[in-house]
N, C-alpha and C positions, 0 to 999 in steps of 0.2 A: 236171782241177782246176788247170790252169796259170794260170787267170784269177783265182784267189783266193790269199790268204795267210792264215795263222793269226795272229791277235792274241790277247793275253791281258788280262784285267782281273781285279778281285777276285772276280768270279763264275765265272771259267774261260776257256776258249778260245772264239774266235768266228772265223768265216770272213769276211774282209773282201776286197773287190775289190782285186786286185793292184795297180792303178794309183792307188787311193785314197790321198789324203794323210791321211785320218782313220784312227782305230783302232777299238777294240773297243767302246768305250761309244757312239760315234756309230752303229756298225753295229747295236747292240742297239736304238737309237732308231729307226732305219730299219726294223727288222724288226717293232718293236712298234706304231708309230704309222701306221696306213693310214686316215687319216681325210678328208683333202682333197686330198692331192697338192700343197698349197701350201707352199713352203719359207718360212722367215722372210725378210722384205724386205731387199733389198740394202742400204739405208740403215742398217738395224739391224745387219747383219753388219759394215758399214763402221765403225760406232760400236764394235763389239766389238774391231775391230782397233786403234783408236785407244786404247781402254781398256787392252789388253794391252801396248800399246807404252809407255804412260805408267806402268804398273804395274811393268814391267821396269825402267825408268830409276830410279823412285823406290826400288825394292828395291836396285838397284845403289848408288844414293847412300847408303842406309841400311845398306849392308854385308851385305844379305841375299842377294845374288846376285853371282856372279863378273861383273866389269864386261864382259868380252869375251862371256860367255855372254848376259848381259843385252842387249848390243848386238845380237847375232845374233836374239835373241827380238823385240826392238823392230823390227828391219829387216823380219823375216817378218811381224809383225803390221801394220806399216804398208803392206806389199804388199796385204794383205787390205783395209785401210782405202782403198786406191787402187782397189779393184774387182777385183783379180786373184783367181782361184781361187774365184769364186762358185759354180761347180758343185761344189765340195767341201763345200757346206752343204746337204745334202739333207733335213735333219729337218723333219718336218711342224710347221706353226704349232700344231696341236692335239696337244700332248705334255704331258710333265710340267709342273704348273703353275708350277714355280719356273723353268723354262727351263734346268734343269740340262743336259739333253741338248745344247741349243745352245751353252752355256758350254763343255762338254766337247768338242763338235765344233771350236770354236774353239782350245781348248787342244791338241787332238791335232794339227790341221792346222799350227798355229803350231810345235809341237815338232817335227814332221817336217821342215818347212822349216828351222828353226833348226839341226836336227841336221845336215842335209845341207850347210848353209853352214859350220858350225863344225867339223865332223868330231867333235864330241862327242855324247854322248847327252843329249839334252834331254827331261826328263820333263814330260808335260802338267800333272800335278798338283803336283809338288815345285817346278818351276821356273817354267812359264808361268803358273800359278794361284797362285804365292806371294803371301801376304798377302790372298788373295781367297777368296770364296765365291760360288757361283752366286746366293746370296741377296742379295748386294750388287752383283754384276756386272751381272745382268739389270735390276734397277730402275735402275742407272746408265745402262745402254745405252738404256733407254727415254727418259730425259731427254735424254741426249746426242744420240740420233738425232732425237728430236722438235725440239729446239732448233736443230740443224743445218739440218734441213728447213725449219723456219720461216725462219731466217736466210737461207738460200740459195736458197729456193724460193718459199714462200708470201708472205712479206712484199714481196719485189720484184715478184711477180705482181699483188699487191694495189695496189701503187703504180702499176704500169703500167696497170692498169684505170682507177684514180682519175685519172691523167694524161690517159688517153684521153678519159674523160668531160669532164674540165675543158677540154680543147682544143675539144670539140664545144660546150660551153657558150658559149665565146667567139664562135662563129659562128651561134648559134641564138637569140640574145637578142631578135631582132625577129620570131621566128616564134611567133605567138600561136595557141593552140589551145583547144579546149573542155576544161575540166577534167571529171573524172568521180569521183563518189563513188557507191558501191553499184553500179558499172558504168553509172550513169545521168548524164545531162548535168548539169554543174555549172558554176560560175563559171569564167572563162578564167584561164589562166596561160601563161607562155612555155614553149617546149620547153627552154629553158636552165634555167628554174626547176625543171622536172620532172626533168631530169638532175642537177640540183644535190642533189635529194633522194637519188638514188642515190649520188652521191659521198659525201654525209654519212653514209649507212649504212655505206659501206666504211670511211670514216675512223674512225667510232665502233667498228666491228667490229675494226679494227687496234688501237685503243687498248685494248680489252678483252683481246684476245690478248696484247698486250705486257704488260699487267698480270700475266698468268699467268707470263710468262717469268722474272720475278724468282725465284719459287719453282722454276721448271723447271730453273734453273741450279744448284740445290743438289742434291748428289749423295749417293747412299747409300754410295758406296765408302768403305770403312774400317770399316763396320759388321760385316763378315764374316757369321758364321752367324745370329746372332739380334740383333745391334745392339750388343753388348759389344765388338766388335773383337778377339775372340780370334784369336790367331796373326798379328796385324798390329801393326807398330811404332806407338806413339802418333802419330808424325810422318808415317805413311804417307799418310793422307788429304790433308793440305795439300801434301805433296810430289807426290803423285799429281795433284792438281788443277793444280799449277804445270806439270808436264810436259804434261798434256792441253791446257791453255790454250796452251802454247807450239806445240803441233803444229796446233791447229784455230783459233787466234786468237779464242777466246771468253773468257768470264769465269765459268767454273765454280768452285764452291767446295763445301767439305763441307757436308753437311746439318747444320742446327742440332740435329736429333735423329736419330740413326741408328734408333732403335727405331720411330719413326714413318715413316722413309723405307723401311724393310724391310717393316713390317707394313701399310702403307697405300699406295694409289695415288690419293690424294686430288687431287694435283696433275694427274695425267693426266686424271682425271674432270673437274676444273674446266676444263682446256685443251679437253677434248672438247666441253664445254658451249659454250665460246666459238666453236669450229669450227662447231658446230651453228648457232649464231646467224649466223655468216657464211653458212653454207649457205642459211638462210632468207632472208637478204638477197639472195644471188644468185638464189634461186628467184623472189623477187619481181621482181627486174630482168629475169630471162629471160622471166617471164610478161608483163610490161609490154611487152617487145619483140614477143613473139608476138602480143599483142592490137593493137599498134599497126601491126604488119606485115600483120594479117589481111586477106583479100580475095583477089584485087585488086579484085573488084567487090562482093561481098556482106559484106565485113568493114569495118573502120574505115579501112584504107588510108591511114593517116597517114604511114607511112614505108615504103620498100623496102629490105629487107636484101639484101645482095649474094647473087645465086644461087650456090649451091655445088655443087649436084648435082641431077639429075632427081629429082622427088619422088614419082613413081608408076610402078609397073609396067604399069599399064593405062590411065591418063589422060595423054595427051601434053600436054606444055606445063606440067604442074603442078610447082611448085617450093615446097619447105617450109622453114620455119625451123629447120633442122637443128641449129644450134649452141645456140640457146635450149633445144631439146628435150633436147640431150645434157647441157647444164648443169643442167636440172631433174632429169634422172635422176641425175646425179652428186650433186646436193644431196640427193636422196632417200636415197641410199646413205649419206652422211655422217650424216644424221639417224638412220638405222638403226644405223650404227656407234656412235653415241652411246649408244644404248640397250644395246648389247653391252658397251660399256666401262663403263657404269653398273653393270650386273649384275656384271661381272668386278671392279669396284672394291670391291665389298662382300665379296669373298672373302679379306679380310684376317684369316685365322684365327690369333689370338694373335700370333706373332712374324713371320709371312710371309703375304703375298698369294700365292695359289696359282693365279691366272689371268694370270700376266704375259705369256706369249707373245701371247694373243689381244688383250690391251690394246695391246702394241706393234703388232701386225699392223694393227689397226683404226685406231689413232692415225696411223700413218704413211700408210695408205691415205686417210685423211681429208684429211691435209695435201696429199698428192699430187693428189687429185681436185680440191680447191678451187684449188690453184695452177694446175693445167691449165685449169680453168673460167675463172679470171679472165684468163688469157692468151688463151684462145679468144674471150671476149666482147670483150676489148680489140681483138684484131687482126682478127677476122671479123664483128664486129657493130657496135661503137660507132664505130670509126674511119671506116667508109665507108657508113653507111646514108644513103639519099637521102630527103629530106623531100618528101612530096607536097603542095606548098604549095596548090594549087587545091582539093584535098579538105579540107584544114584550114580554109581560109578560107570555103568554102561551108558547112560545117558550123557554123562560128562564127557566121556571120551569121544562121543559122536557129535558133540555140540559144535556146530559150525562157527559159532561166534567166538570160540577161542582163538580164532584167527586174527582177532583185534590186537593180540599181543605181538603180531609180526608187522604191524603198521609202519613202525619206525625203521624196520629193516627192508621191507620190500614195497611200502607204499600202500594206501587204501585200496586202490583199484585192483591191484595184483592179489591183495589179500581177499577181496570180494570174489575174485574168480575161483580162488582156492575153496572158500567157504561154499559157493555155489556147487561146485563139482563134488566136494565131500558129502553135501546134503543129497544131492541127485543119486550118488552112488552108494549112500549109506556107509560110508567109511570113515575111520578116524581121521581127524584133520592132520595129525603128524604124518600118516602114510601119504596123504596127498601132497602135503607141503614138501616132502622129501622129493617127490617126483616133479613137482612144478617150480622148485627153486633151487638155486646153487648152494644153499646154506647146508652145512654138515648136519647129519642126524642128531648128533650130540648137541649141537647148538640149538636146533630146533626143539629137541626135548627139553632143554633148559628153558627156552623162551615160553614154551607151551605147558610147563609144569603147573597144574592148577594150584598147587599149594603156594607158588610164588605169585600168582595172579590175584590172590585175595588179600 
């Protein structure tokens, strides 16, 4: 039994691994929750560290904690925020719906670290959890971790992808290609114009996500158990936000209504919806790239993506569009995560939502997947794809839909006859139009010039 120690909580004694920094309540959660083997995300645990440090400083300022003890708690908590001791947070995502197990996990680890540093006994509830409840800590951690992930990861990645697309637009303005609607030939456009549509989708997605961040920066901290703020000083919430912002450089503030902040997860649901919209945009971009790269002989063959790895275990020489495929799967996962978050969001029974951990897990996973998808597309697809100019120009010359430019000169029905014949005979529209109309070749060339049609 030398590898365990005995810890006690309000329910009695528990055997805890001797080397563990956590205590009885964490161990009970480890024993009880065997669902996925997936612990809470590192970003969420880091947010808990920031929260506990800010709370300790606010409590010291308000005279609720000894300043030296509070400083030790804050130092221990910030070490967790910096990514240390992640192995000390083993509680499964699928746990008690309030996230109490994870909150107490943090309280116990911080108490142990602070006790060792100070030489005093630091209590996980009385000291580390002072002026707090799991019911406001966990919703706060959802908002803080999501906002930090957006600010530090997703938004920069989206800008990186948008900038990569913009750079290619500048070099592809003179590359005219066949447009497609319903996957069928349509009027021409430039590759730059096509890419500008992708960039606009990203910019609009970013604007919608940014709109959610105003409410995301409002925090439940200070509402404690049910939103009334029991056992917290009335000035705790604003002082907490002050110290939190000081440590992470953001603009968090107390929620306008603590009852809504504890009972609902509407902001997380709204943000997830906008992440889903971004996933749909990335899925469209990824699939466009796959179609444009298809071939090399039997597909569209408009571009060549950089070969990244062999594509087949049986077919030598085969190379597949692996990054767009991976992005498509990541997008599918984000869309599925949104469904889980939507279901979890409705679990706000009376004064508390009781599916908080799964909301946190899926929200942070979605942000991470989307950030990595944007970076992969920017660096391994957009920045270095090669345009197959010969294929594009050959297809454009034979595009029967170019005849649309003659509608005003010869009418829709006559133009349709020309398009049909050109397609049947596999000949350029210009040559057939010369034969089937009285218009001079020079005028037809001007009317059918793809550069003028875009």
